[in-house]
MARGUMAR-228210 format. One record per residue (C-alpha): residue number from 0; residue in three letters; y, x, z. Coordinates in steps of 0.001 Angstrom, whole numbers, plus 500000, padded with zeros to 6 digits. Layout:
N
- k | r | c2 | c1 | c3
- NUM | ala | Y | X | Z
...
END
This chain:
247
- k | r | c2 | c1 | c3
- 0 | unk | 642640 | 786430 | 155030
- 1 | unk | 643681 | 784854 | 158412
- 2 | unk | 643708 | 786890 | 161687
- 3 | unk | 641052 | 784381 | 162962
- 4 | unk | 638560 | 785198 | 160168
- 5 | unk | 638921 | 789058 | 160963
- 6 | unk | 638146 | 788206 | 164576
- 7 | unk | 635140 | 786296 | 163558
- 8 | unk | 633796 | 789291 | 161282
- 9 | unk | 634208 | 791154 | 164421
- 10 | unk | 632143 | 789234 | 166501
- 11 | unk | 629370 | 789005 | 163856
- 12 | unk | 629449 | 792740 | 163197
- 13 | unk | 626343 | 794898 | 164035
- 14 | unk | 628599 | 797229 | 165758
- 15 | unk | 629233 | 794568 | 168379
- 16 | unk | 627858 | 796693 | 171380
- 17 | unk | 625484 | 793846 | 172829
- 18 | unk | 622082 | 795462 | 171896
- 19 | unk | 620744 | 792929 | 169578
- 20 | unk | 619318 | 795398 | 167506
- 21 | unk | 616537 | 795940 | 169976
- 22 | unk | 614974 | 792656 | 170069
- 23 | unk | 612961 | 790709 | 167548
- 24 | unk | 612412 | 787498 | 169342
- 25 | unk | 608647 | 787107 | 168871
- 26 | unk | 608768 | 788113 | 165170
- 27 | unk | 606963 | 791541 | 166125
- 28 | unk | 603947 | 789404 | 167158
- 29 | unk | 603768 | 787425 | 164130
- 30 | unk | 603854 | 790744 | 161922
- 31 | unk | 601140 | 792512 | 163924
- 32 | unk | 599171 | 789230 | 163766
- 33 | unk | 599507 | 789015 | 160064
- 34 | unk | 601159 | 786044 | 160001
- 35 | unk | 604337 | 787218 | 158358
- 36 | unk | 603759 | 790126 | 155903
- 37 | unk | 605852 | 789059 | 152834
- 38 | unk | 609560 | 788103 | 152202
- 39 | unk | 608179 | 784710 | 151317
- 40 | unk | 606447 | 784080 | 154772
- 41 | unk | 609505 | 785458 | 156342
- 42 | unk | 611727 | 782840 | 154492
- 43 | unk | 609511 | 780299 | 155767
- 44 | unk | 609749 | 781294 | 159434
- 45 | unk | 613534 | 781510 | 159061
- 46 | unk | 614117 | 778195 | 157511
- 47 | unk | 611717 | 776519 | 160216
- 48 | unk | 613737 | 777963 | 163092
- 49 | unk | 617073 | 777088 | 161699
- 50 | unk | 615807 | 773337 | 161155
- 51 | unk | 613454 | 773072 | 164419
- 52 | unk | 613842 | 775909 | 166569
- 53 | unk | 615640 | 776191 | 169847
- 54 | unk | 618345 | 778137 | 168034
- 55 | unk | 619656 | 774719 | 167026
- 56 | unk | 619875 | 773239 | 170493
- 57 | unk | 621766 | 776827 | 171349
- 58 | unk | 624065 | 776412 | 168596
- 59 | unk | 624652 | 772721 | 169595
- 60 | unk | 625827 | 773791 | 172998
- 61 | unk | 628271 | 776059 | 171851
- 62 | unk | 630984 | 773208 | 171588
- 63 | unk | 630732 | 771910 | 175004
- 64 | unk | 630287 | 775346 | 176320
- 65 | unk | 633390 | 776312 | 174727
- 66 | unk | 635334 | 773130 | 175750
- 67 | unk | 634303 | 773600 | 179407
- 68 | unk | 635215 | 777237 | 179409
- 69 | unk | 638545 | 776177 | 177620
- 70 | unk | 639323 | 773949 | 180404
- 71 | unk | 638682 | 776399 | 183104
- 72 | unk | 640938 | 778861 | 181705
- 73 | unk | 643761 | 776166 | 181586
- 74 | unk | 642985 | 775153 | 185083
- 75 | unk | 643507 | 778786 | 186130
- 76 | unk | 646905 | 779184 | 184148
- 77 | unk | 648122 | 775611 | 186182
- 78 | unk | 646409 | 776504 | 189217
- 79 | unk | 644346 | 773156 | 189462
- 80 | unk | 641461 | 773873 | 191705
- 81 | unk | 639885 | 770709 | 191165
- 82 | unk | 639806 | 770952 | 187438
- 83 | unk | 638548 | 774520 | 187477
- 84 | unk | 635841 | 773481 | 189974
- 85 | unk | 634780 | 770714 | 187648
- 86 | unk | 634877 | 772825 | 184447
- 87 | unk | 633045 | 775542 | 186001
- 88 | unk | 630293 | 772998 | 187294
- 89 | unk | 629692 | 771750 | 183918
- 90 | unk | 629572 | 775141 | 182606
- 91 | unk | 627143 | 776327 | 185107
- 92 | unk | 624834 | 773343 | 184489
- 93 | unk | 624656 | 773739 | 180780
- 94 | unk | 624182 | 777373 | 180817
- 95 | unk | 621236 | 777133 | 183257
- 96 | unk | 619761 | 774251 | 181339
- 97 | unk | 619566 | 776609 | 178198
- 98 | unk | 618386 | 779458 | 179689
- 99 | unk | 615760 | 777511 | 181649
- 100 | unk | 614307 | 776060 | 178324
- 101 | unk | 613699 | 779431 | 176943
- 102 | unk | 609784 | 780069 | 177527
- 103 | unk | 609339 | 783706 | 177959
- 104 | unk | 610513 | 785871 | 180713
- 105 | unk | 611524 | 788717 | 178133
- 106 | unk | 613609 | 786220 | 176100
- 107 | unk | 615649 | 785084 | 179056
- 108 | unk | 615980 | 788709 | 179837
- 109 | unk | 617203 | 789027 | 176512
- 110 | unk | 619608 | 786118 | 176869
- 111 | unk | 620923 | 787599 | 180292
- 112 | unk | 621310 | 791161 | 178880
- 113 | unk | 623185 | 790319 | 175752
- 114 | unk | 625506 | 787604 | 177636
- 115 | unk | 626204 | 790329 | 180424
- 116 | unk | 626937 | 792833 | 177675
- 117 | unk | 629283 | 790530 | 175704
- 118 | unk | 630964 | 789550 | 178946
- 119 | unk | 631634 | 793169 | 179946
- 120 | unk | 633053 | 794083 | 176526
- 121 | unk | 635478 | 790915 | 176587
- 122 | unk | 636640 | 791938 | 180277
- 123 | unk | 637372 | 795528 | 178991
- 124 | unk | 639438 | 793948 | 176400
- 125 | unk | 641337 | 792107 | 178641
- 126 | unk | 639541 | 788599 | 178818
- 127 | unk | 637821 | 788466 | 182079
- 128 | unk | 636234 | 785132 | 182675
- 129 | unk | 638153 | 782251 | 184539
- 130 | unk | 638920 | 782539 | 188233
- 131 | unk | 638146 | 786097 | 188328
- 132 | unk | 634553 | 785686 | 188217
- 133 | unk | 632304 | 788833 | 188103
- 134 | unk | 630929 | 789946 | 184770
- 135 | unk | 628219 | 792349 | 186015
- 136 | unk | 625662 | 792263 | 188945
- 137 | unk | 623869 | 795358 | 190559
- 138 | unk | 621469 | 796818 | 188032
- 139 | unk | 618566 | 796404 | 190421
- 140 | unk | 618682 | 792937 | 190477
- 141 | unk | 618881 | 789991 | 187682
- 142 | unk | 622027 | 788363 | 186814
- 143 | unk | 622631 | 784908 | 188459
- 144 | unk | 622661 | 781777 | 186538
- 145 | unk | 626455 | 780889 | 186381
- 146 | unk | 629826 | 782174 | 185422
- 147 | unk | 628629 | 785709 | 187143
- 148 | unk | 625840 | 785741 | 184807
- 149 | unk | 626479 | 783761 | 181848
- 150 | unk | 623528 | 783911 | 179170
- 151 | unk | 624234 | 784822 | 175389
- 152 | unk | 625160 | 781249 | 174373
- 153 | unk | 627950 | 780668 | 176969
- 154 | unk | 628942 | 784379 | 176470
- 155 | unk | 629388 | 783788 | 172842
- 156 | unk | 631236 | 780462 | 173577
- 157 | unk | 633668 | 782494 | 175959
- 158 | unk | 634215 | 784969 | 172922
- 159 | unk | 635355 | 782026 | 170652
- 160 | unk | 637725 | 780712 | 173195
- 161 | unk | 639231 | 784597 | 173818
- 162 | unk | 639281 | 784916 | 170133
- 163 | unk | 640808 | 781478 | 169249
- 164 | unk | 637935 | 780435 | 166695
- 165 | unk | 637466 | 777017 | 165566
- 166 | unk | 634333 | 775464 | 166859
- 167 | unk | 632739 | 775166 | 163728
- 168 | unk | 633197 | 778772 | 162613
- 169 | unk | 631818 | 779825 | 166081
- 170 | unk | 628543 | 777420 | 165442
- 171 | unk | 628146 | 779043 | 161935
- 172 | unk | 628533 | 782364 | 162761
- 173 | unk | 626023 | 782075 | 165815
- 174 | unk | 623462 | 781058 | 163244
- 175 | unk | 624325 | 783674 | 160860
- 176 | unk | 624277 | 786486 | 163475
- 177 | unk | 620775 | 785184 | 164570
- 178 | unk | 619313 | 785191 | 160963
- 179 | unk | 620936 | 788669 | 160107
- 180 | unk | 619342 | 790215 | 163151
- 181 | unk | 615822 | 788731 | 162455
- 182 | unk | 616165 | 790268 | 158941
- 183 | unk | 617283 | 793535 | 160318
- 184 | unk | 613918 | 793390 | 162424
- 185 | unk | 611757 | 792432 | 159386
- 186 | unk | 613202 | 795303 | 157228
- 187 | unk | 611446 | 797668 | 160153
- 188 | unk | 608471 | 795550 | 160628
- 189 | unk | 607276 | 793829 | 157541
- 190 | unk | 608057 | 795883 | 155966
- 191 | unk | 610849 | 794517 | 153944
- 192 | unk | 613267 | 796429 | 151444
- 193 | unk | 616897 | 796157 | 152158
- 194 | unk | 617916 | 794657 | 148995
- 195 | unk | 615335 | 791930 | 149365
- 196 | unk | 616820 | 791419 | 152669
- 197 | unk | 620205 | 790806 | 151600
- 198 | unk | 618661 | 788585 | 148709
- 199 | unk | 617183 | 786463 | 151664
- 200 | unk | 620517 | 786173 | 153623
- 201 | unk | 621872 | 785018 | 150631
- 202 | unk | 619535 | 782332 | 149952
- 203 | unk | 619665 | 781120 | 153555
- 204 | unk | 623285 | 780726 | 153559
- 205 | unk | 623587 | 777311 | 152300
- 206 | unk | 621080 | 775954 | 155095
- 207 | unk | 623205 | 777814 | 157567
- 208 | unk | 626140 | 775919 | 156642
- 209 | unk | 624481 | 772713 | 156657
- 210 | unk | 622953 | 773274 | 159825
- 211 | unk | 626245 | 774403 | 161485
- 212 | unk | 627842 | 771165 | 160341
- 213 | unk | 625282 | 768970 | 161606
- 214 | unk | 624751 | 770953 | 165110
- 215 | unk | 628432 | 771221 | 165667
- 216 | unk | 628580 | 767706 | 166071
- 217 | unk | 625514 | 767202 | 167918
- 218 | unk | 624772 | 766657 | 171701
- 219 | unk | 622311 | 769429 | 172440
- 220 | unk | 620533 | 767140 | 175097
- 221 | unk | 619703 | 764530 | 172546
- 222 | unk | 618105 | 766985 | 170252
- 223 | unk | 614515 | 768216 | 170087
- 224 | unk | 612885 | 771424 | 169181
- 225 | unk | 609471 | 772210 | 167475
- 226 | unk | 609548 | 775990 | 167840
- 227 | unk | 606064 | 775867 | 169683
- 228 | unk | 604940 | 778899 | 167350
- 229 | unk | 608318 | 780888 | 168159
- 230 | unk | 607626 | 780016 | 171702
- 231 | unk | 603956 | 781346 | 171761
- 232 | unk | 604885 | 784345 | 169818
- 233 | unk | 607924 | 785085 | 172366
- 234 | unk | 604968 | 784826 | 175245
- 235 | unk | 602552 | 787155 | 173357
- 236 | unk | 604967 | 790065 | 172872
- 237 | unk | 604207 | 791755 | 176211
- 238 | unk | 600468 | 792037 | 175450
- 239 | unk | 600982 | 794030 | 172350
- 240 | unk | 599193 | 797443 | 172376
- 241 | unk | 602324 | 798992 | 170794
- 242 | unk | 605880 | 797687 | 170440
- 243 | unk | 609029 | 798526 | 168801
- 244 | unk | 611260 | 795669 | 170040
- 245 | unk | 611951 | 794723 | 173585
- 246 | unk | 610994 | 790720 | 172729
END
């Protein structure tokens, strides 16, 4: 087993301290509304999101995000200010576009929080962002859009650059991690037995591989998303009478 594979396992581990376990991304709304109450219904939902949801746009953006971050790091090492400015401008623009595309304030807050947590971890491990950009902002204000406040997809891309992971593996791991987190939430919400959850993760593996291959070669700006139901569920989360998750 290669060192790169071990680093990839570390990135998708549930022990990664980014708080992913506290979010359902609208799944809690669908369960309370009676839309998802069985393993079969959950599988239909997850397949639809993998095939047509906003998740695919984010996954496709990982390759250009990682490329921009890689160029920024190289520009810092070579003291090339013009190249650094160009790479950071591209990074800010794509990061902000992805964040603005998410429908609910709760989901945008999730993207910021998880991104900041991962950036802070990477900085503590010796990988601060290029140009010494700050990885945190005052607790009383939301992180800005840009290298000082990268959202989750861009932070994930930076982790891939730092850990020297192949772009194809980075995209596949992003999809796998999202599915694993949704199944983990469903175990607590549906309810779904842990064995059934593992069975579902195995059943979705071929689709994850297929989608990762396609998305890794796609331009995120030329993709479409049909995740209207997911957007409505995320918007409805704040109206729930009782909530277990933050989104």
